C-alpha positions, 0 to 999 in steps of 0.5 A, spaced: 938 483 333 941 488 326 943 485 320 951 486 322 950 483 328 947 476 325 952 476 319 958 478 322 963 473 326 970 472 329 975 478 329 973 481 322 966 483 328 968 491 331 964 494 334 958 492 331 962 494 324 963 489 319 968 489 315 966 483 310 962 485 305 956 483 304 954 477 300 948 478 297 952 485 294 958 480 292 953 475 288 950 481 284 956 484 283 953 492 284 958 498 280 957 504 282 958 510 277 959 518 279 957 522 274 958 530 274 952 535 271 956 535 265 954 527 264 962 527 264 964 520 268 967 523 275 967 516 279 967 509 277 968 503 282 972 495 281 965 492 279 964 497 274 971 495 270 968 488 271 961 491 268 962 494 263 970 492 261 973 500 262 978 501 267 978 508 271 983 510 267 980 509 261 972 512 264 974 517 268 973 524 265 969 521 259 962 523 257 957 516 259 954 518 253 958 516 248 962 511 252 956 506 254 951 507 249 949 505 243 947 511 238 940 509 236 939 510 244 943 516 246 938 521 245 933 517 250 938 516 255 941 525 254 934 526 255 933 522 261 939 524 264 937 530 264 929 529 267 934 527 274 939 532 274 932 537 273 927 534 278 932 530 283 927 524 282 930 516 282 929 512 276 929 505 276 929 500 270 934 496 265 938 498 258 942 496 254 949 498 254 956 497 250 962 494 252 969 496 251 970 490 247 962 492 243 958 486 246 952 488 248 949 487 255 943 488 258 943 492 265 940 494 271 941 501 274 938 505 280 939 513 278 939 518 284 941 526 284 946 527 289 949 533 291 954 535 295 957 540 299 958 546 295 951 545 292 953 542 286 949 536 283 951 529 281 947 523 278 950 517 282 948 510 277 948 504 281 948 496 276 948 490 274 947 484 270 940 484 269 941 476 267 944 476 274 939 481 277 933 476 275 936 469 277 936 472 284 929 474 284 927 469 282 931 464 287 928 469 293 921 468 290 922 461 289 925 459 296 920 464 299 914 460 296 917 454 298 919 456 305 913 459 307 908 453 303 911 448 305 909 442 310 917 441 312 918 446 318 924 450 316 927 454 321 934 459 321 937 460 327 942 465 329 949 462 333 946 463 340 941 458 336 935 464 337 930 464 332 931 469 326 925 466 321 921 460 320 916 457 316 908 456 318 909 449 318 915 449 324 909 453 328 903 448 327 908 444 330 911 447 336 904 450 336 907 457 337 906 464 332 912 465 328 912 472 332 913 468 338 918 465 336 923 470 333 929 472 338 926 466 342 932 460 344 931 454 343 930 451 349 925 458 351 920 455 345 922 447 347 923 447 354 922 439 355 927 435 356 927 430 351 929 436 346 936 437 350 939 432 345 937 436 339 940 443 343 946 439 344 947 437 337 945 444 334 951 446 338 956 441 335 953 442 328 955 449 328 962 447 332 964 443 327 960 444 320 958 437 320 951 436 317 945 431 322 940 428 318 933 425 320 935 424 328 928 421 330 926 426 335 919 424 340 917 429 345 911 433 348 910 440 346 907 447 350 901 446 345 899 438 346 903 436 352 899 430 354 900 427 347 905 425 343 909 426 337 915 425 333 919 428 328 925 428 324 930 433 324 936 435 320 941 440 322 947 444 317 951 449 319 950 456 314 956 459 312 957 465 308 961 465 301 967 466 305 966 461 310 963 465 315 958 461 320 951 465 320 947 460 324 943 454 323 938 451 319 933 447 322 929 441 318 923 438 321 919 433 318 913 431 323 913 423 322 907 422 329 903 418 324 909 413 322 911 413 330 904 411 332 903 407 326 910 404 328 908 403 335 903 399 334 905 395 329 912 394 333 906 391 340 903 387 335 910 384 334 911 385 340 905 380 341 907 375 337 914 375 340 911 374 347 906 368 344 912 365 340 917 366 347 911 363 351 911 356 347 917 356 348 919 357 356 912 355 358 911 347 361 918 347 360 917 341 366 912 336 368 912 342 375 905 344 376 908 350 380 915 351 376 910 352 369 907 357 373 913 362 375 915 360 368 907 364 365 909 370 370 916 370 368 913 371 361 908 377 362 912 380 367 913 386 366 913 386 358 904 386 359 903 386 367 908 390 372 904 384 378 902 377 376 900 372 381 897 364 379 892 362 384 889 354 382 883 352 385 884 348 392 883 340 391 886 340 383 893 338 385 891 332 389 886 329 384 881 331 388 874 334 386 875 342 385 873 346 390 868 350 385 862 348 388 865 352 394 862 359 395 866 362 395 871 357 392 878 356 395 884 357 392 891 356 393 897 361 391 902 358 386 907 364 385 907 372 385 911 375 381 913 383 381 917 387 375 921 391 380 920 392 388 913 394 391 908 393 398 903 391 392 906 383 391 904 383 399 897 383 398 896 377 394 898 370 397 904 368 398 906 362 395 902 356 398 898 360 402 890 358 401 885 363 401 877 363 400 875 369 395 869 373 396 864 372 390 865 379 388 873 377 388 875 376 379 878 370 380 871 368 383 867 371 377 873 367 374 871 361 376 864 362 375 864 364 369 869 361 366 870 367 362 876 372 363 875 380 367 879 386 365 878 393 369 881 397 364 880 403 369 880 401 377 878 405 382 877 404 389 872 400 388 875 395 383 881 394 387 877 391 393 873 386 387 881 384 386 884 383 394 882 379 399 881 385 405 882 393 405 888 392 408 891 389 401 886 394 397 890 399 400 897 397 398 895 396 391 892 404 392 898 406 394 903 402 389 898 406 384 895 400 381 890 403 375 888 397 371 887 389 371 884 384 369 884 377 371 883 370 366 881 363 368 886 357 366 882 352 363 884 346 361 880 340 357 874 343 359 875 344 367 877 350 371 884 349 374 885 356 377 886 364 375 893 369 373 891 375 375 895 381 373 896 388 375 899 395 372 902 401 377 909 404 373 905 402 366 901 408 364 897 405 358 891 401 361 890 394 359 886 393 353 882 388 349 888 386 345 892 385 352 886 381 354 886 377 348 893 376 349 893 373 356 888 369 354 892 366 349 898 364 354 892 363 359 891 357 355 898 354 354 899 355 361 893 351 362 894 345 358 901 345 361 899 345 369 893 339 367 899 336 363 904 337 370 898 335 374 896 329 372 903 327 370 905 328 377 899 323 379 903 317 375 909 319 377 908 318 384 905 312 383 910 309 379 915 312 386 910 308 391 911 302 386 918 302 386 919 304 393 915 298 394 919 292 391 926 296 394 928 292 400 929 296 407 937 293 407 940 291 415 946 294 417 949 288 419 951 282 415 956 277 415 963 281 415 960 287 412 958 295 414 952 295 408 948 302 406 944 303 401 939 309 398 935 310 392 933 317 389 928 319 385 929 324 379 926 331 380 919 332 378 920 333 371 922 326 369 919 320 370 922 314 375 926 310 373 927 302 374 934 303 378 935 298 384 939 295 389 939 289 393 942 286 399 941 278 399 944 274 405 945 267 403 949 261 408 956 260 409 956 267 412 956 269 404 952 276 402 949 277 395 950 285 393 947 287 387 944 294 383 941 294 377 938 299 372 931 297 367 933 302 360 926 305 361 921 310 366 915 310 369 910 305 372 913 299 366 919 299 368 918 300 376 914 293 375 919 290 370 924 291 375 921 288 381 921 282 376 928 282 376 930 283 383 926 277 384 928 273 380 935 275 382 933 273 389 931 266 386 938 265 383 942 268 389 939 262 393 941 257 387 949 257 389 951 259 382 956 264 381 955 271 379 957 270 371 951 264 371 946 269 375 947 274 369 946 269 364 940 266 367 938 273 368 939 275 361 935 270 359 929 272 363 931 279 361 930 277 353 922 274 355 921 282 357 921 286 351 922 291 349 926 291 357 934 291 358 938 292 363 945 293 366 947 289 373 953 289 378 952 282 382 957 281 387 957 275 392 961 277 399 965 270 402 967 274 409 971 266 411 975 268 405 974 275 405 973 274 397 968 278 393 967 275 387 964 280 382 961 280 375 958 286 370 952 286 365 954 292 361 954 296 368 959 302 369 965 299 373 965 299 381 970 303 385 974 299 391 976 303 397 981 300 400 983 301 409 989 306 406 983 311 402 986 310 395 980 310 391 980 306 385 975 303 378 975 296 378 978 293 371 973 288 370 969 284 364 964 289 362 959 284 359 953 287 355 946 289 358 941 283 360 936 282 354 941 283 349 943 275 349 948 272 346 955 274 349 958 270 356 959 274 362 966 274 366 965 273 374 973 276 377 975 275 383 978 280 389 980 280 396 977 285 401 981 287 406 979 290 414 976 297 412 975 295 404 969 298 402 965 296 396 962 302 391 956 299 386 952 304 383 947 307 377 949 311 372 944 316 374 949 318 381 955 320 375 952 322 369 950 328 366 948 332 360 954 336 360 960 332 362 964 327 360 963 321 364 970 319 365 970 326 368 965 325 373 967 318 375 974 322 377 970 327 380 967 320 383 973 317 387 976 324 389 970 324 393 970 318 396 979 319 397 976 322 403 974 318 408 967 318 413 966 315 419 960 311 417 958 308 410 951 311 412 954 318 411 958 316 404 953 315 402 950 321 404 955 326 401 955 322 395 948 324 393 950 331 396 955 332 392 954 330 386 946 331 385 943 336 383 936 339 383 935 338 376 938 332 375 934 327 370 935 319 372 934 315 378 940 314 383 941 307 386 946 307 391 950 301 395 956 301 399 958 295 403 964 296 408 969 290 409 969 288 417 971 281 418 972 281 426 964 282 426 960 277 427 953 275 423 947 277 429 944 269 432 937 269 426 931 268 432 
C-alpha cells in the first residue's frame, strides 16, 4: 500500500490522490521561496509569510539577501547562492535570518537549483524553523528507539487491519518475524478462534474511536500451539491532525507468567475451597450411603470426571470386614459422573457386590492402606481399575487417561475405597490432586464410620421401641381401632413416641398416645416404663386426670426426662369418652358427617413438670365418629407454623376413607416427608356402638 493509500480516507481520496496535506508537513510549516538568478524573490509561499513575517506582496521582486540576512552574514550567503547557481549542487544547513519585525530566527534550509523550459536557472529554498525541526527529529528518534527496544509489543494496523509496522517484541510474542507480519491481516497472523474477539473489538475501536484498555486474552500462537499464553491488549484509533482515521494502534503486554502464577494460585484457592466445601457438605446426615454421595458431589466435577465409592462387604452390618479375603469383596455405595458417559457403566451399580482381582487399585489400597495414582493411564492400567476387560474398554472409549484410588480409613480401620478418573479434563492427576483427594476421603471415612456405628445404635433403639409397643386389635367394645408407629428417618435418632389400646371391664377401652422428650435407647426405655405404668393405672378404674397425675409423679422420678400424653377412656355403653391431656397436641374429632374439629381441652403441663392439676373433659361419640390421637411428629416441620400444619391435618381428615386403617396410611403418606426428623405415633378410633365385643376365651 502506498503512503497515499495509507493516509487518504473518506471523500478526499480520489483516484488514489489525497487532497489533504500531510500532517508532518503542516507540523513543520515548510516554507517555499523561489529565487531568480540575480537573487530576487520570484515566488513566496504562505508558509514563508508565517516563517519570515513578510507578505508575498512585500517579498516578491525584492533581493532576498538584504531582505532576510543580517549584514554580518550577507557576504557568505551571496557566495553560497553563487556556488549553487554555478555547480547545481544542493545545500542543506541552518543559519539565522532576519524577520520583518527585526527579530532573529534560526532556520533550517534545503536549497537546490531548478531549470525551467527555457533553460533559465532558479534556486528553490525550502525552510522551516530550526527549533521545530529539532523537536520533531528528537521525537521521531525517541519514538523509534522506544518502540524498537520496548519489551511491550506495539503494532500499527491500517483500516483493513493489515500490519503496517510493529516492533521486535510483538514479533517475538507471535513467533513470526517482523517482515512476515507486514501487509498481512491480523486474522492471518493469529488464526485461532480465541483471537476473534480481539479482531471484533479492533473494528469497534476503528468505528467508535473509544479505546479498549487491558483486554485479558488467553490463546496459543502458531509458534507454540501447545503452550497457553496470556496477554493484556490495548487498542486505540490513530487519526491525523484533521481527524482522518489512519488505522489502529495495538499495545500488547505479555502476562503469561502472571497468568500461570494466577492459575496456580487459583488452583490452590479452589483446593482450599473444596476442602471447606467438603467440611460443610460431607457428613450432613448419619447415613452411610448419603455420605458417600456427598463425597462424590464434592469431587465431581471439580476434581474428577468420574468417581465411585466402594465399601468392604461386612462393614455396614458390623461383621468383620472382608479385608482378609483374597480377593477382597466390596459393595458399591455410589457412582457419579460429570456428564453422561458410557464410562459410568464400568463401575458397579450402587448396591452391587463385587470381588476385585488382586491387581485392582482398590484391592491394593486395602492391602497397603495407601493411596495409588496413575497419572497417565494406558490400556493395561485401565484393566487395573476395572473388574473386567469390557469395563476397561468402556473407559478407554470414554477417553479416561488418569486415575487414582484412595482408601477410606477411620480410627485405624479401612472401610473401603474411593476411585476417581479424568477423561475430558485434559490435565492428569498430580500430587496436589492426590493430597486433596486424601483429605476429602479422610473426612468422608470418619463420617461413614460414625454413620455405621450410629445406625447400629439406632437399629437397636428402634427394635427396642417396637418391642415395647402393642399390636393393637382392630375391634374393641364399640370401637374400630387402627394405630401406626413410624420412626424418624435414618439421620435422626429414634424417639420415645408410643401408643396403647387397653381393654378394660364393663365395655370400656383406654386409648393412650404419648411422647417422651428425647431420643435413643434411653428415651425408648423411659417410654416402656411409662407405658407399663399407664397400663397398670388404667386397671384401677381411675379418671383420666387422676391417671395423668400418677404418671406425672412417676415421670418426675425419671429425671431428666419429661413427656407429653393424651389419655382417653371410652365407655361403649354410654357412648362417652373422657379425655385429659398433659402438654400434648389436641386430639381431632371427626363427626359422622365428615366434619373435623380440634378438641378444645385443657392443655395441662407435660408429665414430669409437676405442681399443676390435670382436668378431664367428657365428649359424646356418635355412630361413625372418629377420634384421632397423634404425636407432634405427624404435623410439626422445621419450616411451617404449627397452626398451618394442623389446618392441613383437618383438611385431610375431612375426606372420608373406607376404614380407619386406610386413614392412618393416608395421613402418614400425605404428612410425612423423606427428611422428617421426628418419629410418629398415630391412633384412630371409630365409634361403632352396634358392634359387640367377641367372647374372651
